[in-house]
C-alpha positions as CSV (number, residue, x, y, z in Angstrom):
1,M,-13.2,8.4,20.7
2,Y,-12.3,5.3,22.3
3,I,-11.2,1.7,20.8
4,N,-12.4,-1.3,22.7
5,I,-9.5,-3.5,23.7
6,S,-11.4,-5.7,26.2
7,K,-10.2,-8.9,24.7
8,V,-6.4,-7.8,24.9
9,D,-4.8,-9.5,28.1
10,Q,-1.5,-7.9,27.9
11,V,0.0,-5.0,26.0
12,Q,2.0,-7.2,23.5
13,D,-1.1,-8.6,22.4
14,I,-1.8,-5.8,20.1
15,V,1.5,-6.3,18.3
16,T,1.3,-10.1,17.9
17,G,-2.2,-10.1,16.8
18,N,-4.0,-8.8,13.7
19,P,-7.0,-6.8,14.8
20,T,-9.5,-6.0,12.1
21,V,-10.0,-2.3,12.9
22,I,-6.0,-1.9,12.5
23,K,-6.1,-3.6,9.2
24,M,-9.0,-1.1,8.2
25,V,-7.2,2.0,9.2
26,V,-4.0,1.0,7.4
27,N,-5.5,0.1,4.2
28,F,-7.9,3.0,4.2
29,N,-4.9,5.3,4.7
30,R,-2.9,3.6,2.0
31,G,-5.9,4.6,-0.3
32,A,-5.8,7.7,-2.8
33,R,-4.9,10.2,-0.5
34,G,-2.6,8.0,1.9
35,Q,-0.8,6.7,-1.4
36,N,0.4,10.2,-2.3
37,T,1.6,10.6,1.3
38,L,3.7,7.5,1.1
39,R,5.1,8.7,-2.2
40,Q,6.1,12.1,-1.1
41,L,7.7,10.3,2.3
42,L,9.4,7.3,0.7
43,A,9.6,7.4,-3.1
44,P,12.6,9.8,-3.3
45,V,15.0,7.8,-1.0
46,V,13.6,4.3,-2.1
47,K,14.7,5.5,-5.9
48,E,17.9,6.2,-4.7
49,I,18.6,3.2,-3.3
50,M,17.3,1.4,-6.3
51,D,19.4,3.4,-8.6
52,D,22.7,2.8,-6.9
53,K,23.9,-0.2,-8.9
54,S,27.2,-0.2,-6.8
55,L,25.1,-0.8,-3.5
56,I,25.3,-4.4,-2.5
57,I,23.8,-5.3,1.0
58,N,23.8,-8.9,1.9
59,T,23.9,-9.9,5.5
60,N,23.6,-13.6,5.2
61,P,27.0,-15.2,5.9
62,V,26.1,-18.2,4.0
63,E,24.9,-16.3,0.9
64,V,28.0,-14.2,0.9
65,Y,30.3,-17.0,1.1
66,K,28.6,-18.8,-1.9
67,A,28.7,-15.7,-3.9
68,W,32.5,-15.4,-3.1
69,V,33.0,-19.0,-4.0
70,N,31.2,-18.6,-7.4
71,Q,33.2,-15.5,-7.9
72,L,36.5,-17.3,-7.4
73,E,35.7,-20.1,-9.8
74,T,34.0,-18.1,-12.8
75,Q,36.9,-15.9,-12.9
76,T,39.7,-18.3,-12.7
77,G,38.1,-21.2,-14.6
78,E,39.5,-23.6,-12.1
79,A,37.6,-25.5,-9.1
80,S,38.3,-24.0,-5.9
81,N,39.1,-26.3,-2.8
82,L,36.5,-24.8,-0.6
83,P,33.3,-26.7,0.4
84,Y,30.0,-25.7,-1.3
85,D,27.7,-26.2,1.8
86,V,28.7,-24.3,5.0
87,T,26.9,-23.5,8.1
88,T,26.6,-19.6,9.3
89,E,29.6,-20.2,11.8
90,Q,31.8,-21.9,9.3
91,A,31.1,-19.1,6.7
92,L,32.1,-16.3,9.5
93,T,35.4,-18.1,9.9
94,Y,36.8,-16.7,6.4
95,P,38.1,-13.3,6.4
96,E,36.9,-12.5,3.0
97,V,33.3,-13.1,4.3
98,Q,33.8,-11.0,7.3
99,N,35.2,-8.1,5.3
100,K,32.3,-8.4,2.7
101,L,29.6,-8.4,5.5
102,E,31.2,-5.4,7.4
103,A,31.3,-3.5,3.9
104,S,27.3,-4.5,3.9
105,M,26.7,-3.4,7.4
106,E,28.3,0.0,6.6
107,N,26.4,0.5,3.4
108,L,23.0,-0.6,5.3
109,R,23.9,1.8,8.2
110,R,24.4,4.7,5.6
111,V,21.1,4.1,3.5
112,T,19.2,3.3,6.5
113,D,19.8,6.8,8.0
114,K,18.5,8.3,4.7
115,V,15.2,6.3,4.9
116,L,14.9,7.4,8.8
117,N,15.5,10.8,8.1
118,S,13.0,11.0,5.6
119,I,10.6,9.6,7.7
120,I,11.2,11.8,10.7
121,S,11.5,14.7,8.9
122,S,8.0,14.7,7.3
123,L,5.9,14.1,10.2
124,D,3.5,16.6,8.7
125,L,2.8,14.5,5.9
126,L,1.3,11.4,8.0
127,P,-2.5,11.5,7.4
128,Y,-4.4,13.1,10.2
129,G,-6.6,10.1,10.4
130,L,-3.8,7.4,11.2
131,R,-2.2,9.7,13.7
132,Y,-5.3,10.3,15.4
133,I,-6.0,6.5,15.8
134,A,-2.4,6.1,17.2
135,K,-3.3,8.8,19.9
136,V,-6.7,6.9,20.6
137,L,-4.9,3.6,20.7
138,K,-2.2,4.9,23.1
139,N,-4.6,6.4,25.6
140,S,-6.9,3.2,25.2
141,I,-4.2,0.8,26.3
142,H,-2.8,3.3,28.8
143,E,-6.3,3.3,30.5
144,K,-6.6,-0.5,30.5
145,F,-2.8,-1.0,31.7
146,P,-2.1,2.1,33.8
147,D,1.3,0.3,34.9
148,A,2.6,0.1,31.0
149,T,5.5,2.3,30.5
150,E,5.8,5.1,28.1
151,D,8.3,2.9,26.1
152,E,5.6,0.0,25.8
153,L,2.9,2.4,24.8
154,L,5.0,3.9,22.1
155,K,6.1,0.5,20.7
156,I,2.5,0.0,20.1
157,V,2.2,3.2,18.2
158,G,5.6,2.3,16.2
159,N,3.8,-1.1,15.3
160,L,0.9,0.9,13.5
161,L,2.8,3.9,12.4
162,Y,6.2,2.1,11.0
163,Y,5.5,-1.6,10.9
164,R,2.1,-2.0,9.2
165,Y,1.6,1.2,7.4
166,M,5.3,2.1,6.0
167,N,7.5,-1.0,6.4
168,P,5.6,-3.1,3.7
169,T,6.0,-0.1,1.1
170,I,9.7,-0.3,1.7
171,V,9.9,-3.9,1.1
172,A,7.7,-3.9,-2.1
173,P,7.4,-0.3,-3.4
174,D,6.3,-1.6,-6.8
175,G,3.3,-3.4,-5.3
176,F,1.9,-0.2,-3.4
177,D,2.7,2.3,-6.5
178,I,4.9,4.1,-4.3
179,I,7.6,4.5,-7.3
180,D,6.9,4.8,-11.0
181,M,7.9,1.5,-12.9
182,T,8.9,2.1,-16.6
183,A,7.0,-0.4,-19.0
184,G,8.5,-3.7,-18.7
185,G,10.5,-2.9,-15.8
186,Q,10.8,-4.6,-12.6
187,I,12.8,-4.6,-9.2
188,N,15.7,-7.1,-9.6
189,S,16.6,-9.3,-6.5
190,D,19.6,-7.3,-5.4
191,Q,17.1,-4.2,-5.3
192,R,14.8,-6.4,-3.3
193,R,17.4,-7.6,-0.9
194,N,18.7,-4.0,-0.3
195,L,15.3,-2.7,0.4
196,G,14.2,-5.7,2.5
197,S,17.5,-5.2,4.5
198,V,16.9,-1.5,5.4
199,A,13.4,-2.3,6.3
200,K,14.5,-5.2,8.8
201,V,16.7,-2.8,10.6
202,L,14.2,0.1,10.9
203,Q,11.8,-2.5,12.2
204,H,14.0,-3.9,14.8
205,A,14.9,0.0,15.6
206,A,11.1,0.8,16.0
207,S,10.5,-2.0,18.4
208,N,13.7,-1.4,20.2
209,K,14.6,-5.1,19.3
210,L,18.3,-5.9,19.1
211,F,19.7,-8.3,17.0
212,E,20.2,-11.8,18.9
213,G,20.3,-15.5,18.6
214,E,20.7,-16.6,15.1
215,N,21.1,-13.0,14.2
216,E,24.2,-12.8,16.6
217,H,26.5,-11.9,13.7
218,L,24.5,-8.7,13.5
219,S,25.4,-7.7,17.1
220,S,27.8,-4.8,16.0
221,T,24.4,-3.1,14.8
222,N,22.9,-3.0,18.1
223,N,24.2,0.4,19.3
224,Y,23.1,1.9,16.1
225,L,19.6,0.2,16.6
226,S,19.5,1.9,20.2
227,E,20.3,5.2,18.9
228,T,17.7,5.0,16.1
229,Y,15.0,3.8,18.5
230,Q,15.4,7.1,20.5
231,K,14.7,9.2,17.3
232,F,11.9,6.8,16.6
233,R,10.4,7.3,20.2
234,K,10.3,11.2,19.8
235,Y,8.7,10.7,16.4
236,F,6.0,8.4,17.8
237,K,5.6,10.7,20.8
238,E,4.9,13.9,18.5
239,A,3.0,11.7,15.9
240,C,0.2,11.2,18.7
241,D,0.0,15.1,19.6
242,V,-2.9,15.7,17.3
243,P,-6.3,17.7,18.0
244,E,-9.7,16.1,18.3
245,P,-11.5,15.9,14.8
246,E,-14.1,18.5,15.6
247,E,-11.0,21.2,16.2
248,K,-9.2,19.9,13.4
249,F,-11.9,20.2,10.7
250,N,-14.1,22.9,12.5
251,M,-17.1,20.7,12.5
252,D,-20.2,20.8,14.4
253,K,-23.7,19.1,14.3
254,Y,-24.9,21.0,11.4
255,T,-21.9,20.3,9.3
256,D,-23.1,17.3,7.3
257,V,-26.4,19.2,6.3
258,V,-24.5,22.0,4.6
259,T,-21.8,19.5,2.9
260,V,-22.8,19.2,-0.7
261,S,-20.2,16.4,-1.5
262,K,-21.2,13.5,0.6
263,P,-18.3,11.1,2.0
264,V,-17.9,8.1,0.1
265,I,-15.8,5.0,1.5
266,Y,-14.7,1.9,-0.4
267,I,-14.9,-1.3,1.5
268,S,-15.2,-5.0,0.8
269,I,-17.9,-7.1,1.6
270,E,-15.8,-9.3,4.0
271,E,-14.8,-6.1,6.1
272,I,-18.8,-5.1,6.0
273,I,-19.5,-8.4,7.6
274,S,-16.6,-8.3,10.1
275,T,-17.8,-4.7,11.0
276,H,-21.2,-5.6,11.7
277,S,-20.0,-8.7,13.6
278,L,-17.7,-6.6,15.8
279,L,-20.5,-3.8,16.5
280,L,-22.7,-6.8,17.5
281,E,-19.9,-8.2,19.8
282,H,-19.2,-4.8,21.5
283,R,-22.5,-3.3,21.6
284,E,-22.9,-2.9,25.2
285,A,-19.6,-0.9,25.2
286,I,-20.2,1.2,22.3
287,A,-24.0,2.1,22.7
288,P,-24.8,1.5,26.3
289,E,-27.9,3.7,26.1
290,K,-31.2,1.8,25.0
291,H,-32.4,4.4,22.8
292,D,-28.9,5.0,21.1
293,L,-29.8,5.3,17.1
294,L,-26.7,2.6,16.6
295,N,-28.9,0.2,18.5
296,E,-32.0,0.9,16.3
297,L,-29.8,0.4,13.3
298,L,-28.4,-3.0,14.6
299,E,-31.8,-4.1,15.3
300,L,-32.8,-3.6,11.7
301,L,-30.0,-4.9,10.5
302,G,-30.7,-8.2,12.3
303,E,-28.1,-11.1,12.4
304,V,-24.7,-11.0,10.9
305,P,-24.9,-12.2,7.2
306,N,-22.7,-14.5,5.1
307,V,-21.2,-13.8,1.9
308,E,-23.9,-15.6,0.0
309,S,-26.7,-14.1,1.7
310,F,-25.2,-10.6,1.5
311,L,-25.0,-11.0,-2.5
312,G,-28.7,-12.3,-2.5
313,E,-30.5,-15.2,-4.2
314,G,-29.2,-16.0,-7.6
315,A,-25.6,-14.6,-7.3
316,I,-23.9,-18.0,-6.9
317,D,-24.7,-21.2,-8.7
318,P,-25.5,-23.9,-5.8
319,N,-24.1,-26.4,-7.8
320,D,-20.8,-24.8,-8.6
321,P,-18.1,-27.2,-7.7
322,N,-15.9,-24.4,-6.6
323,K,-18.4,-22.3,-4.5
324,A,-16.4,-22.0,-1.8
325,N,-13.3,-20.4,-3.8
326,T,-15.9,-18.3,-5.8
327,L,-17.4,-16.8,-2.5
328,S,-13.9,-16.1,-1.2
329,Q,-13.1,-14.2,-4.2
330,L,-16.4,-12.0,-4.3
331,S,-15.9,-11.4,-0.6
332,K,-12.7,-9.3,-1.8
333,I,-14.7,-7.2,-4.1
334,E,-14.8,-3.5,-2.7
335,I,-18.1,-1.5,-3.0
336,S,-18.3,2.1,-2.6
337,L,-20.7,3.4,0.2
338,S,-22.0,7.1,0.1
339,L,-23.1,8.5,3.4
340,T,-26.8,9.1,3.6
341,S,-28.6,10.0,6.5
342,K,-31.2,7.6,7.3
343,Y,-33.3,10.2,9.4
344,D,-33.6,12.8,6.8
345,L,-37.0,14.1,6.8
346,G,-39.3,16.3,4.8
347,D,-41.4,19.4,5.4
348,G,-44.3,18.9,7.7
349,E,-44.7,17.7,11.5
350,T,-41.5,15.4,11.2
351,I,-39.1,18.1,9.8
352,D,-35.4,17.3,10.4
353,S,-34.0,19.6,13.0
354,Q,-30.9,20.4,11.3
355,R,-32.2,21.2,8.2
356,L,-34.9,23.4,9.6
357,M,-32.1,25.3,11.6
358,I,-30.0,25.7,8.4
359,K,-33.1,27.2,6.4
360,T,-34.1,29.6,9.4
361,K,-30.6,30.8,9.5
362,K,-30.8,31.7,5.7
363,L,-34.1,33.4,6.2
364,I,-32.9,35.4,9.4
365,I,-29.8,36.7,7.6
366,D,-32.0,37.9,4.5
367,V,-34.0,39.8,7.1
368,I,-31.7,41.5,9.1
369,R,-29.4,42.6,6.4
370,N,-32.6,45.1,5.5
371,Q,-34.2,45.5,8.6
372,P,-31.7,46.0,11.7
373,G,-32.9,46.1,15.6
374,S,-31.8,45.3,19.0
375,T,-33.1,41.8,19.3
376,L,-34.3,39.3,16.8
377,T,-37.7,39.2,18.7
378,E,-38.1,43.1,18.0
379,I,-37.3,42.8,14.3
380,L,-39.7,40.1,13.5
381,E,-42.6,41.9,15.4
382,T,-41.7,45.4,13.8
383,P,-43.4,45.9,10.3
384,A,-40.9,46.6,7.4
385,T,-40.7,50.0,5.8
386,T,-41.3,50.8,2.1
387,Q,-37.8,51.6,1.7
388,Q,-36.7,48.3,3.4
389,E,-39.2,46.0,1.4
390,T,-37.6,47.7,-1.9
391,D,-33.9,47.1,-0.8
392,H,-34.6,43.6,0.1
393,A,-36.3,43.0,-3.4
394,T,-33.1,44.6,-5.1
395,D,-30.9,42.1,-2.9
396,M,-33.1,39.2,-4.1
397,V,-32.6,40.0,-7.9
398,S,-29.0,39.8,-7.4
399,R,-29.3,36.6,-5.5
400,A,-31.5,35.1,-8.2
401,I,-28.9,35.2,-10.5
402,K,-26.5,33.2,-8.3
403,D,-29.2,30.9,-7.2
404,S,-29.9,29.8,-10.8
405,K,-26.6,27.9,-10.3
406,T,-27.8,26.0,-7.4
407,P,-27.9,22.1,-7.3
408,E,-31.6,20.7,-7.4
409,E,-31.6,19.4,-4.1
410,M,-31.2,22.8,-2.6
411,Q,-34.2,24.4,-4.4
412,Q,-36.5,24.5,-1.5
413,M,-33.9,27.1,0.2
414,V,-33.8,28.9,-3.1
415,E,-37.7,29.4,-3.2
416,D,-37.6,30.7,0.2
417,A,-35.0,33.2,-0.4
418,Q,-37.4,35.0,-3.2
419,L,-40.3,35.4,-0.4
420,P,-41.0,38.9,0.4
421,I,-39.6,40.3,3.6
422,E,-42.9,40.2,5.4
423,Q,-43.6,36.3,4.5
424,K,-39.9,35.5,5.5
425,K,-40.7,36.9,8.8
426,R,-43.8,34.9,9.2
427,K,-41.9,31.8,8.3
428,I,-39.1,32.5,10.6
429,Q,-41.6,32.6,13.7
430,R,-43.2,29.4,12.7
431,N,-39.6,27.6,12.5
432,L,-38.6,29.2,15.6
433,R,-41.5,27.8,17.4
434,T,-41.0,24.3,16.0
435,L,-37.2,24.6,16.9
436,E,-38.2,25.8,20.5
437,Q,-40.1,22.6,21.0
438,M,-37.3,20.6,19.9
439,G,-35.1,22.2,22.7
440,L,-32.9,24.1,20.2
441,V,-33.7,27.7,20.8
442,S,-35.6,29.7,23.4
443,S,-37.8,32.8,23.4
444,K,-36.7,33.7,26.8
445,N,-33.5,34.8,25.7
446,K,-35.4,36.3,22.6
447,Y,-33.7,33.6,20.4
448,Q,-29.9,34.9,20.9
449,D,-28.9,31.0,20.6
450,I,-29.6,31.0,17.0
451,L,-28.0,34.6,16.5
452,N,-24.7,33.1,18.2
453,E,-24.9,30.1,15.8
454,I,-25.0,32.5,12.5
455,A,-22.2,34.6,14.3
456,K,-20.0,31.5,14.5
457,D,-20.8,30.5,10.9
458,I,-19.7,33.8,9.7
459,R,-16.5,33.7,11.7
460,N,-15.5,30.4,10.3
461,Q,-16.3,31.0,6.8
462,R,-12.8,31.6,5.9
463,V,-12.0,28.1,7.3
464,Y,-14.7,26.5,5.5
465,R,-13.4,28.2,2.2
466,K,-10.1,26.9,2.8
467,L,-11.2,23.4,3.4
468,R,-13.3,23.6,0.1
469,K,-10.2,24.8,-1.6
470,A,-8.0,22.0,-0.2
471,E,-10.5,19.3,-1.2
472,L,-10.6,20.9,-4.8
473,A,-6.8,20.6,-4.9
474,K,-6.9,17.1,-3.8
475,L,-9.4,16.2,-6.3
476,Q,-7.2,17.8,-9.1
477,Q,-4.2,16.1,-7.7
478,T,-6.1,12.7,-7.9
479,L,-7.2,13.3,-11.3
480,K,-3.5,14.0,-12.6
481,A,-2.3,11.0,-10.9
482,L,-5.3,9.0,-12.5
483,N,-4.2,10.3,-15.9
484,E,-0.7,9.8,-15.5
485,K,-1.8,6.2,-14.3
486,A,-3.7,5.4,-17.3
487,T,-0.8,6.8,-19.6
488,F,1.5,4.4,-17.8
489,Y,-0.6,1.5,-18.6
490,E,-1.3,2.6,-22.2
491,E,2.7,2.8,-22.5
492,Q,3.0,-0.7,-21.2
493,I,0.5,-2.2,-23.3
494,N,2.1,-0.5,-26.3
495,Y,5.4,-2.1,-25.1
496,Y,4.2,-5.5,-24.7
497,D,2.2,-5.4,-28.1
498,T,5.8,-4.5,-29.6
499,Y,7.6,-7.0,-27.8
500,I,5.2,-9.9,-28.9
501,K,5.2,-8.4,-32.6
502,T,8.9,-8.5,-32.8
503,C,9.2,-12.2,-31.1
504,L,6.7,-13.3,-33.7
505,D,8.6,-11.6,-36.6
506,N,11.8,-13.1,-35.6
507,L,10.2,-16.5,-35.2
508,K,8.8,-16.0,-38.6
509,R,12.3,-15.1,-40.0
510,K,14.0,-17.9,-38.2
511,N,11.5,-20.5,-39.8
512,S,11.9,-18.9,-43.2
513,R,15.7,-19.0,-43.0
514,R,15.7,-22.7,-42.0
515,S,13.8,-23.9,-45.2
516,I,16.4,-21.9,-47.4
517,K,18.9,-24.4,-49.3
518,V,21.9,-23.2,-51.3
519,D,22.5,-25.4,-54.5
520,G,21.4,-28.6,-52.3
521,K,24.5,-28.2,-50.1
522,G,22.8,-27.2,-46.8
523,E,22.8,-24.1,-45.0
524,P,24.1,-20.8,-46.5
525,K,27.0,-19.0,-45.2
526,G,26.6,-17.1,-42.2
527,M,24.4,-19.8,-40.4
528,R,26.9,-22.4,-39.5
529,R,26.9,-23.6,-36.0
530,A,30.1,-23.7,-33.9
531,K,31.8,-26.9,-34.3
532,P,31.1,-29.9,-31.7
533,V,33.3,-30.1,-28.6
534,K,34.6,-33.3,-27.7
535,Y,36.0,-34.1,-24.1
536,S,36.7,-37.4,-22.2
537,A,35.2,-37.6,-18.8
538,A,38.9,-37.6,-17.2
539,K,39.7,-34.3,-19.2
540,L,36.8,-32.9,-17.7
541,H,37.5,-34.1,-14.3
542,E,40.9,-32.5,-14.9
543,K,39.4,-29.2,-15.6
544,G,37.2,-29.3,-12.4
545,V,34.2,-29.1,-14.8
546,L,33.2,-32.9,-13.7
547,L,33.3,-33.9,-10.1
548,G,32.2,-37.4,-10.2
549,I,30.1,-40.2,-11.9
550,D,28.0,-42.5,-9.7
551,D,29.4,-45.9,-9.5
552,L,32.4,-45.6,-11.4
553,Q,36.1,-44.9,-10.0
554,T,38.5,-42.2,-11.5
555,N,40.6,-44.3,-13.5
556,Q,37.5,-45.3,-15.6
557,F,36.6,-41.7,-16.8
558,K,39.0,-42.0,-19.7
559,N,36.4,-44.5,-21.3
560,I,33.9,-42.0,-21.2
561,L,33.4,-39.4,-24.0
562,F,30.9,-36.4,-24.1
563,D,29.9,-34.4,-27.5
564,I,28.8,-30.7,-26.8
565,T,26.9,-29.3,-29.7
566,S,25.2,-25.7,-30.2
567,T,21.8,-25.9,-31.6
568,E,20.1,-23.6,-33.9
569,D,18.5,-22.0,-30.8
570,V,20.9,-19.6,-29.4
571,G,21.9,-20.7,-25.8
572,I,20.8,-24.3,-26.2
573,F,23.4,-27.1,-26.2
574,D,23.0,-30.9,-26.8
575,V,25.4,-33.2,-24.9
576,K,25.6,-36.5,-26.2
577,S,27.9,-39.2,-24.2
578,K,29.1,-42.9,-24.2
579,F,29.5,-44.7,-21.1
580,L,31.9,-47.7,-21.6
581,G,30.8,-48.0,-25.1
582,V,27.3,-47.5,-24.4
583,E,25.6,-44.5,-26.1
584,M,23.3,-42.4,-23.7
585,E,20.3,-40.0,-24.1
586,K,20.9,-36.8,-25.5
587,V,20.8,-34.0,-22.6
588,Q,20.1,-30.6,-23.6
589,L,21.5,-27.5,-21.6
590,N,20.0,-24.0,-21.7
591,I,22.7,-21.4,-20.6
592,Q,19.9,-19.2,-19.0
593,D,19.0,-22.3,-16.7
594,L,22.8,-22.2,-15.9
595,L,22.9,-18.6,-15.3
596,E,20.0,-18.8,-13.1
597,M,21.4,-21.6,-11.0
598,Q,24.7,-20.0,-10.5
599,Y,22.7,-16.5,-9.4
600,E,20.7,-18.7,-7.1
601,G,23.9,-20.1,-5.7
602,V,23.6,-24.0,-6.8
603,A,27.1,-25.0,-7.2
604,V,26.8,-28.7,-8.3
605,M,24.2,-30.2,-10.8
606,K,23.8,-33.6,-12.2
607,M,23.4,-34.6,-16.0
608,F,22.3,-38.1,-17.1
609,D,21.2,-38.6,-13.6
610,K,24.5,-39.6,-12.4
611,V,27.2,-37.1,-13.6
612,K,28.1,-34.4,-11.2
613,V,29.3,-31.1,-12.4
614,N,30.5,-27.9,-11.4
615,V,27.8,-25.2,-12.8
616,N,30.4,-22.4,-12.5
617,L,33.1,-23.9,-14.3
618,L,30.5,-25.6,-17.0
619,I,29.5,-22.0,-17.8
620,Y,33.0,-20.9,-18.1
621,L,33.6,-23.7,-20.5
622,L,30.4,-22.8,-22.5
623,N,31.4,-19.3,-22.8
624,K,35.1,-19.8,-23.9
625,K,34.3,-22.6,-26.5
626,F,31.3,-21.3,-28.0
627,Y,31.3,-17.7,-27.4
628,G,35.0,-17.0,-27.1
629,K,34.5,-15.1,-23.8
């Protein structure tokens, strides 16, 4: 096999580009079989990282600094004298930030080692097809760029095996179904950042790229990256050490004839069109011979279709205003294609040579089982004895019981098996003459070629049986995974149904309670809201909650009042204010919004379009006054 890289001008183009064939290989190997491989390879260690609640990895100095300031203000309830907006260089001047970064880097190296060891120790789990493509890619690049070093070639292999195949599943294991998520569960931002940090280090190590420039603060990890690259280098080299497909799967030119279950691929319309385009573009390199069957197929297919012509007339409304978007969505739809030979031919003068060879071999085995001889020619020309005829008939009775379960498409072979031995010999002779005309056998060596093929089949029958057994095991495994997936989705549906029902019930109860009156004196006991909290702007400024008011001096703050009231909705507060005797509009605060802002590192917000407040201290005030925290 050879990958055409005629348009590649330098080795690095393979990494910086996004070749269609590489995308197809990666997507195929992330399918049903490859997904199970990724689960075995990465699921245990990824789950371990996610389950470690104490693990916090953050290598961004600015984010570490802001989290530190938030923590200080939230714990003390007092405004810190530290600036809220700093550069990376400024953040790194604080010892607390440096210590937290060093702790993060230590944790990062520790968990990265776990993921790396899981990958390196599981080379045999990598799909054979992916490893073979890596081998072919490496050889093709070396052929075009003979001066390329071994390191450059292995970086290309690493780009395929790690960066394109494994890296995305580490960053987003939920998106690739690598881990089982509970109903309603999701990966939180801390877990996502931890996994992303591990993936980033492994990506740099796989490409032997050190931390420099804007990542200079991570340069202490460069020695670790170099050591990790050496481990990856050995792994990538061993990954390319795989046999050819014919040897791996013990296949020959007759294998597809005896295969009962034909291969099926799942491919999108967009990929079919891209493949057709690539075949035409590189036709001379792929099929240089004029009479190559691929050339015949391409002639029949004609020009590359667009999505609309591929789908056929009437598939898209020509007046649809969103026609372009509709076509784009339809191009992503996957369809299944079963391998079917275009050149399957029936009995007669145009008999398919491979099918004829199989039929003839089966007939020969039936004959030589009961009538031995020195050569095949001698057996066919010597009449069978009465005893040999009887033994053959007895064997065929036993065969008939087994043949009753034969698939319909193979009934022709079953009918041939029930022929008397002499009729079989005459049919064998006719078939051998036809095969000789095709150049597959020769009477000069007394048809020894076909006997050699039979011996080869007998010798490899254990391998064929093992392959069938392995395929059955994979099908059972896939069925089990599908059943588990179905159960998971059913649990999710039940979870969301229950959640929605609970929300509706709570809403109904809340509305009914609001309508209850006790002796006309308002709300019943137990439903009283906390008393409003009143502060002057000067007092809030003193507490550090209020940072400033546009167009006003600090000495004017004593004339501005704020009323904070808890509403019937939990976590919602109404804020009213008077500016120099003028009543302003009411502002509503949601504690969830404030917590989200705090989590995202927003230190300052505005109310009434002019009042700047400290988010951390505002949350602290609300918790203290209304929740007693």
